N, C-alpha and C positions, 0 to 999 in steps of 0.2 A: 567443636564437633557437633554435628547434627545429632539429635537424640540417640542414645545408645540403643542398638538394635535389640529388640525383643524377639526371640525366636518364634513367638506365637503371632507376631505382627509383621505384615509385609508392607514395605514402603514403596508406594507408587508415586513417582515424581514426574511432574509435567513441567517441561521447560518451554516457556512462551505462552502468551495469551492470545494466540491466533484463533481464527474462526472455528477450527476443529476442536480446539481445547475448551473454548467457552461452552460448546455443546456437550463435551464430555463432562465438564464440571456440573452443568445443569442436570444432566442425566444421573450423575452420581448423587446429587442432592435428592433426586426423586427416588433413586434405587441404590441406596448405599450397600456396600459389601462389608459384612462383619470381619474384623481382623485385618483390615486394610487401612493404613495411615496415608492420607492423601496430602501431597505438598505441591504447591505451584510456585515456580520461580519466574518472575516477570520483571523486566526493567521499567515497566510503567504500571501505575495503579488503575489507569483507565485505557482500555484498548480500543482503537478505532475500528469501525465497521467500514470496509472498503466500498461497499455498495452505495454508501451515502457520502463518501468523501468528496466526489466532484460537486455534489449539491452543497456541501458545507463550504467548499472553496468559492462557489458562486454566491453564497450568502443565504441559501434557502434553509439551511439547518444550523442551529447553534451547536456548541461543542457537546453539551449533554445529550442532545438528540442523536448524535452519531458516534458516541463512545459508550462502551460497556464498563461498568464499575466492577473491577476484578475483586476488590475487597469484599463487597457485599455478595458477589457470586461465590467466592471462596467460603464465606461464612455459611451460605446456603448449602454448599457441598460438604461442610464440616472439614474443610481443607485448611492447612496452615499456608500462609502466603509470605514469600520473601520478595520484597521489591529490590531486585538486584539483577546483575547481568551475568549470565553463564559465559565463561571464557574458555573452558576446557573440560574434558572428561578424563577421568582415570578409570579405564575399563578393567584394570587389574584389581582395583579395590572397589569397583562399582560406586564411584563418587562423582558428583558434579562439582567442579571448581568454579567459584564465583568471584566477582571483583571484591566484594566487601564482607561476605560471610565465610565462616569456616566451611570446609568440604561437606557436602550433603549426600548422605548414603541413600542408595536405592536398591531394591530388588527388581523393580520393573521401571523402565524409563520411557517417556514419550516426548518427542520433540516437535514443536510447531512454532517456529520463530520467524516464518516468512522469509523474505529475500531482500536484497538491495540491488539497485542498478550498478552495473559494473563500470567504475570510473578509473580503475587502476591502469588500464591500457592507454589512457590519454593523458599526456603531460599537463599538469595543472588542474585537471578536473577534480581530483580529490580535495585540493586546497580551495578552489574557487567556485566550483559548481555546487548547486543545492540538489541533492538526490531526492527523488519522490518518495523513497523509502530509506530508512525507517520513517513512518508517517509522523511521529511526534516532532522530530527534528524539522521535517518539511513544514509542518503547520506552524512551528515557532518562527521560522523564517518568513512564511507567508503572512502571518499575523503582524509581524514587525513591519513588513512592506505596506500593509493596509494602514497601519498606525501612522507611518511616515506620510502616506498619501493624504491623510486627513489634515495634515498640517500645511502642506504646500504642494501645488500642482506644477511641477516643472516637467519638461518632456522626459518621458521614461521609455527605455527600450528594454524589452524582455526577450530572451532567447530560450527556446525549449529544444533540447537535443533528444530526438527519438520520435519517430513518426508512426509508432504502433497505436493501438486504440487508446492506451493510457496517455500518450503524449498529445494526441489530437483532442481528446476529451478535456484534458487539463488546460490546453491552450484556449479552448472555447469558453470554459467556465471561469478561468482567470480573467480573460478579457471582459466578460460580462460584469464581473464583480468590480474590476477597476474602473470601468466606464460608469457604472452606477455610483461608485464612490465619488468619482469626479463630478457627476451630475448633482449629487447631493450637496457637495461642497460649493459648487458654483451657484446653485439655485437656492442654497440655504434652506433646504427642506428637511423634514423629519427623517431620521434613519429608519423609522418604521415603514417608510415607503420604498425601501430598497428593492423589494421584490417587484413592486409596480414599475420602478424605473427600469429594471432588467427586462420586464415584459415589453416595455415600450422602446427598447433599443432599436435603432434604425440603421440602415446602411449609411445614411447621412451623418448620424452621430458618431459612427465608427470612423468614417473617413476624416472627420474634423478633430478626432481625439488626438491628444498629445501623447497617448500611450500607444507604442508600436510593438507588435509581436513578430518574431521570426521563428520559424519551425525548421529545424535541420533534420534530414533523414538520409541515411547512406544509400538506401534503395531508390530506384526511379519511381516507385509507387508507394503510397501510404498504406499502412494496415494490411500487409500481405496475407494475414491469416483470415481475412474477410473476403466476401465475394466482390465481383467487379462493380455491381450496382452500388453497394455500400461505399466502396472506395471512391467511386466517381462522385456520389452525392456529398460525401464529407469534404472532398476536395473543393467542390463547388461552394460549400458553406464557408470554408476557410478563406477562399479567395474573395467571396462576397463581403466578408467581414474584414478585409484588408490585412489578413494575416499572411505575411510574406513567406512563401514556401521555398526552401532550398533543398530540392530533391536531387539524389545522386551525389550528395556532398558528405564526405567523411570528415568529421571534426578530428583534428590530430593534435591540437594544442590549445590551451587557454592561458592567457597572460593577464596579469593585473597591470593596468595603466598607472604610471607614476605621475600623478597630477599634484602640483603645488599651488592650488588656487585657494584664496581666502574663503572660509565657510562662515556664513552669517547664520543667525538664529532662524532665518526663513528659508534656508535651503536644505534639501535632503543631503545626507552624507554622500560624498562623492566616492562611489565604489565602482568605477567603470572598468570593464574588462575587454579584452580582445579575444575573439574566437578565430582560430586559424583552421582552414580546411586544406586537405591534400591538394585540391585544385588550385590553391593560391588565393581563394576567396578569404577576405577578412571582414569582420564585423565588430564594431564597438557597441557594447551594451552595458546595462546597469545590473541586471540579474541574469543568471544562467540556471535553468532548471533541467535536471538530468533524468530522463525517463527512458533509458535504453534497456537492453536485455538484462534479465535478472542474474544475480550471482549469489553465492553462498559464503558465509564467513569462513575464514581459513581454519578455525579451530575444529570444525566438523571433520575435515579430512585428516587433520593432524591427530585427532583422537584415535584413529585406527578403524573407524567405521568405513564400510565399503561405500564409495561415492562414484557418481558418473564423472565425465570429463569436465564438468563445471563445478564440481564440489558438492552437489546435492546428494542426500542420503538415498541409496538404492533400497527400495522396499519391494516385498513380494505382494501377492494378491491379498494378504492379510494386513497390509500396512506395517509389516514387520521387517526390520533390517535383515538383508540377505546374509550379513556376516555375523550379526549378534542377535540371536532370537529374543533376548530379553529387552530389546530396545525397539520401539515403534516410532514412526514419524508420519506426519501428514501436512497438508498444505503445500505452500511453495517450496519449503525446504526438502520435500520428498520427491523422488522420481519413481513411479511405479514401473519396474523393469518390463513387465508384460503389457502395460497399458500407458505409454507415455502420453501426457496431455499438456496443453499450455498452462503457464503459471497464471491462474485466474481464481478469484475468490469463490466463484461458484463451485469449483471442485473441492475446495477446502470445506465449504459448508456441507457438501454432500458426503464428505468423509467422516464427519463428526460422529454420526450414529454408528457406522460400522467400526470405527476406532474404539468407541466406548464398549461395544459388544465384545470385541476381541481382547481388549484389556481385561475385561471381567472374565472372559473364558480362560485367558492365560493364568490369571490369579486363581481360578477355580480348578486349574489343570484339566480343562476340557478342550475338545477340538475347536480350532479356530474356524471362522467362516469367511470364505472368499468374498471380495468386493470387486465388482467390475464397473468402472465409471462410464457414464454415457459418452458416446463418441462425438456427438454434436451437442452444443448448448446454445441457449438463446442469449445473445449479447445485446444489452440495452445501453446505448451510448447517448448520454445527455449532451444536448447542444448548447447549454448555458442559458436558455430562454424558456425553461419549463416545457420543452419539447424533447423528444428522444427518437432515435433511430434503432429499430430492432433488426438484428442480423442473426440468421441461422441458416447454415448451408448456403443454398443459392437464393434464399428468400430475404426480402427487405421490406420494411414498412416504416414510415415516418409520420408521427402524429403527436400533438399535445396529450392525447388520451394515453399514449404509452408512458409518458412521464407520470401521469396520475396513477396509472397501474403500478409502475415501478415504485413510486412513493408509497403506495398502499402496502406492497409486498415488503419493502424495507422497514416500514414502521411496524408491521406485524411481527417481523423477525426480531426487532429490537424490544418489543413488548415482552418477549419471552424472558428477557434478562433484567427487566425493570420491575415487573410484577411477580416477584419470587414468593 
């Protein structure tokens, strides 16, 4: 059992090391509250920063540059940390049920565990596709693919399911990294020059590549949440880089091919799959990455918390559960009932400070303060070649300067958690 409750001590438990919670931990370290015992439950010790993830996939950032060390952050916040996965809540006893630890008591709870792409509705997707979230599992698969690619260059076919901003950006950055990896291997040049290789990618090098990309999207247009100019420009870029678009195609099944071919030491493991679409289209590929609409883990709804139709926790303007006032939520896992917004990291970052203030106000038994998120936000979509497209409302701008600006913003954000 988690430490026996001291009536003089209040237990604040944070589930998840998402963007809002890392800000809360940093602010508790700066402004601690006497009589409060802080606990973090996270299934990873290093949490990824989503803003730098595409750049990491492209090879622009190493792992340390785009991950926050939750152990050192917890130490700064004088919080105890359990590296474990929350799997249920007992709201009668106010306990968090974990995979490997005894139940953890709380007086006040906050949840910031992100979301995962919904694979349950498509046969075979959960077994054979690689979801973009949780990020640690995605990166483990991606790093394994890069490692395999360094040993042998056979034709490789990658499918990405989901044509929102996440799927489009992932396709462009994955392609850049794999082409640069192939160039390094073929030309026997130093890995230190990977960024230079990516900068010099040409239409010719893409068309000659043995790495082929296919992007599936159920709508007739990509990135429906962005303006027409942004959609049109990114479609042009994808086509110019020979990324095959399958628009208006709904993936309905994924099957694993049964191949009984000899495998030598010089071949990649044969892991071919078949994608089936409702239209009858079929495609054979080596890897399938799933970047569709977000979903919530089942245990959230099963706990008795009020959720929306997708299982996300419904919160009020104070980021407080509409059904359980002593439970707060932020980031992707939360839906603000009065201010619904897309599931994007920018909103989770903006919720960090208001969440911290309301957690402290609740513990001090003082009035909470309402938070209203911005209606529009600046989307910066990296194109895999150290350039970016900015999207806000009807506005669009494309420039390498945007990438430099985004890189500066992201590095400044990460500095907050490395120089404690």
